[in-house]
C-alpha positions, 0 to 999 in steps of 0.5 A: 500500499502506497501513500503520497503527500503533496502540496500542490499549490493549486489543483487545477494548475497542474494540467499546465506542467509537464507531463501532465500537459502531454496527451497521455495526461490530459484529464485527472484519471491519468495523472492520479495515475501516474503518481502511482500511489493508492492514498494520494493526499493534496494540501493548498488545493486552492479551490472552492466548492462552487469551482469543484467539477465533475473531473475533479470530484468524480475521477474514475477509480478513486473516491475523493474527499474535499475540504474547503476554506469557508470564506476565503476563495482560492485559499489553502484547502486539502483533498485526498483520493482513495482507490475505490477498492480501499473501504473506509470506517469513517471520514471527518473534515477537520480535525477537532470533530466540530464540522462533523458534530462529533465532540464531546461537550460539558455536561453543564452546556447540555443540562441548561439547553434542551437543544443541546441534549437532543444533539447529544442524544443523537451523537450518541446514536449507534448509526452515528457512532459506528462512523465516528473516528474517535479521539476528541479532545476534551472541552470541560473547562470553558468548553463554549470557548474552546469549541468556538476555537476549534471551529475557527482552525478548522473553517480554514480548510486544512484538515481531513481525517480518515479511519482505516480500522487499521489506522487512523490517517490525517491529512494537513495543511498547517498554518503559516506564520506570515506575521505575528498576528498569525502565530497564535492561530498556528501554535493553536492548530498544533497544540489541537493536533497533538491533542487529538493524536494522543486521544487516539494513542490512548484508546489504542489506535495507530496514527499516520499524520502526513502533509505540509506541516509548516515546521523546520525541526533541524538544521539539516532540513534548512539549506543555509541555516547560518543566514537564517540565524544571522538575520534573526539574531538567534545562535540557537536554530531551533529557538522558536515556538514552531520549532520547539513544539515540532521536536517536542512531538516528534520522536523519542520525546513525542508520539510520532516518528519521522518516517523520512528520517528513519531511512535516510537519517543523516542525508543533506539537502533532503528538501521539499519546498523551494522558492520558485521566484528566485529560480532556487529549485535547480540548485536545491536551495529550499527547505523540507516542509512535508513529512509522514509521521507515524506511530511506532507500531506501524514502523515494522510494516513501511519498507521505504519512505523518499522524496520525489523532486523530479515530480514538477507542478508545484513549488513542493514535491511529493514524499511517498511512503510504501507499506509492505503487502505481508509482514512476517511475525515471531514464532508461536510458542506452543505450536507444532509448527513453530518452526514456520513463521506466520505472515500476515497480509495487510489487506486481509488486516484492512478487510477484517475491520469492515468499513465501506466507501459510502461516507457523505464526505465523499464527493460523489454524495455532494447535491450538485454530483450525486444529481439532487442539486443542479449547477448553475452551468447547466441552465445554459447547456444546449438541450438534447433534442430527442431523436423520436421528434417529429421533423419539421414539415416541408411545403408542397405544392399543393400546400402553397396554392392553398395558402396563395388561395387563402391570401386572396381571399384576405386581400379580398375581404380587406379590399371590400371593407376599405371600399370608402378609401381612394384606390389611387391613394392607397396604391401610391402610398403602397409604392412610395418610396417613403417606405423602404423594402426592407419596412416592407418585408418586415410588415409581412407575417413570417408565414407570407413571406415565402408567398410574397416572395413567390408572387414577386418571382412571378411578376418578374418572370413574366415581365411586369416589373422590369429587371434592372441591370444596376443593383444600386438602382432598385433602392428607394429612397427620397434622397436623389443624392444617395441614388447618384452615388450608388449608381455611380459606384456600381454603374454597368461598364464603368471600371472607376469606383466612384470616389477620387483617389488621392493620386488623382489630384496630382494627375495632369488636367486631361486626366481630371477632365476625362474622369469628370466625363466618366462620372457625367456618364455614369450619372446618365445611365443612373438616371435612365436606370431610374426612369426606367423604374418609374415606368414599371411603376406606372405600368403597375398603378395602371392595373396592367389592363392589356397585355398588348400594352405590356409587350410593348412596354417591356420591349421598349424598356429593355431596347432602352436599357440594352441600347448603349449610348454613346457617351457611355462608350467613349467615357469606357475607353477614356476609363480604360486609357487613364487606368492603363496610364495610372502608373507613375513615379514620384518625381512626377509630382516632386517638384509640387511640394517643398522639401518633398524628399522628406514627406513623398507619399511613396518615401524614398527614404521610408526604410531609414525612417522605419529603422528610426521609428523602431529603434525608438520604441524598441526595449532595451536589451537584456544585459548580461552579468559580468561574472558569468556572462550570461543573459540576466532575468527580468523581475518587477518589484512587488512590495509596497514602496516607492520602487513597487512596480519598478522592473530590474535584472538579476543574474539568471542562474539559480541561487546557490548556498551562499546566497548571491555572494561572488566568488562561490562555484560558477554554476550559482547565481551572482550579485549582478543587479540593474535597473530597467530604467535607472531613473528614479520614480517620483 
């Protein structure tokens, strides 16, 4: 059975690192399989329950248990992944038992409050006692204040307790003393942990404590104890409250044994945490903060304990411990087979305690993952259409004819109801240019738009409404200038865009006159197109009385549109001439502008101007440190003060045992420093 503890410094960021970012490890199942452990304890997950998704909570082959910070997002948090074939007796959030409702309250508090008596009766029921881990600290004196403090300590999501029967496992992320105000909170957490562990040992239980303890017991676990002594002014490295407590908690004076030091007693440089801001990991300039602590009764079962510095993804590295699958016991006395040794299998011992994987703390029993409660994202998912849904009805010729007949009947009823109005006025209002074609189309119901399109298509195909070669001419509007512009831009037979370029102002007068003639010809063509549309509108207003008149009118309109205009032909030739002669040299108009050698549109000295601008805005070149001659690394000041936000350069090599002192080994950082902008901020 293999255990792993790892401070991941944000569990959702694991997929950004190698090898988890590879195609082989795209999901968390592959990541957990890569870590290769039966019980994986993670600290500093930095996730809240609202951000926990299915990929993290429901990993195939594993049961997950979570503890989150109650109020702060992206801070602390612990999780445990246990392979689903392993059964547990109980699972609790927090180390005090307050969050799980399992604690020993003083009798006086129950006597004074009837509701508390009901709670205690519920806690002492048979069903809940089976799910309790036990070993809860006594709070006989000042119980209310103690329980309030216990809840404050557990509300930060720093601990999970699992009962395997054979042993009780603690997964911890102990507080860090970021300032003096956090030191009492840290020490209270340590004392609560010690009280719980000692209570369990008194009940005859074996205990495993693993996680980030945020304590350094000896100088052997620190990269530079001499520097720490110099900065703190202390002669004794262990003379701090957390270190004194930790050494008293460890054997031989304490109940637990540091398992790593059992297999690596005096190994130097066995660090598990490094400062990534100064790139201290390559030079192993760090500390040992992650531990696996066990009671003495479990020591014979462990065959190894080691750290995994090659596993990346955090500023910490994992620590792994493995138990024997079976253990040989001493010879039995008074038996005939006393020459044979009796062996016990670890799995048989675990199975003898029973247990189950159905615990309320498991993520698969959370309301959002068990189907009892939907997440907000579920309301924005596209609904899945049933394959048996009826297909959309398609229109047939019979249905189209029926809709046409229905539309004609409704129009007939509308005409009879409005017989008092003048017919010519209604027609004029319908075909008036004050209402655009888009407005008319939007006023037609959606069910009748297809019918309207079919009617307009039929009228056009039969010659009732003549087509125009000019697309812009069909746009109706009260402003004539807009139509002239559209006709000029898209008139047939003309290659001019209708808008003069900057170069046309520098061309000769003959070329500008040709462009003027071309624009006039385009306007004439646009006028003829509008006249054709006006004639077609009058033809429709007259009610299409005679088919012979229709055919003659259509033929005359078509002949007018198809007949080439002399002006248009000559303009096309002139346009072709202008287009073919549009190539020019900047020297053709250079004499018109004073000192044009500096401001030519097609600048002769453009390359030099571009290079000058690029050199002006080019960032400062990365300097090289004088000791190693290697490119430096850029940093930004984040500490509050007058230099906050300023950027500077340091030697890119990792920090060595002597800090940044010059004269140490060449593979470590020197003391090179340079500001990006030497001027001090005002």
